[in-house]
C-alpha positions in Angstrom: -0.3 -0.2 -0.1 2.7 2.4 0.7 4.6 1.7 -2.3 1.4 2.4 -4.1 0.9 5.8 -2.5 4.4 7.0 -3.3 4.1 5.9 -6.8 0.8 7.7 -7.1 2.2 11.1 -5.3 5.2 10.9 -7.6 2.8 10.6 -10.4 0.9 13.3 -9.5 4.0 15.2 -8.7 5.6 14.8 -12.6 1.9 15.6 -14.1 1.7 18.9 -12.1 5.0 20.1 -13.1 4.1 19.0 -16.7 0.7 20.9 -16.5 2.6 24.2 -15.2 4.9 23.8 -17.9 1.6 23.6 -20.6 0.3 26.3 -18.8 3.1 28.5 -18.8 2.0 30.9 -21.7 -1.6 31.1 -20.2 0.0 31.9 -16.6 2.2 34.6 -18.2 -1.0 36.2 -20.0 -2.9 36.0 -16.6 0.1 37.9 -14.7 0.2 40.4 -17.0 -3.7 41.0 -16.3 -2.6 40.7 -12.6 -4.4 37.3 -12.0 -1.7 34.8 -10.7 -2.0 31.2 -10.6 -0.8 29.4 -7.7 0.8 26.2 -9.7 3.8 26.5 -7.4 1.7 25.6 -4.4 0.5 22.3 -6.1 4.1 21.4 -6.4 5.3 21.9 -3.2 2.6 20.3 -1.5 2.9 17.3 -3.7 6.6 17.3 -3.1 6.1 17.7 0.8 3.8 14.8 0.5 6.0 12.6 -1.6 9.0 13.3 1.1 6.9 12.5 4.0 5.9 9.1 2.2 9.4 8.1 2.2 
């Protein structure tokens, strides 16, 4: 179970980084308009959860 949990967290972490890269042009445009997109929070939380699961 722990191994499955860690694998799931790692997959979610990698997908969130991939989504952040894909959404970068949108995030830059939104930032110009003053609308922040907090993808860094998602990545940080998944990283913390993965580290805690080790």
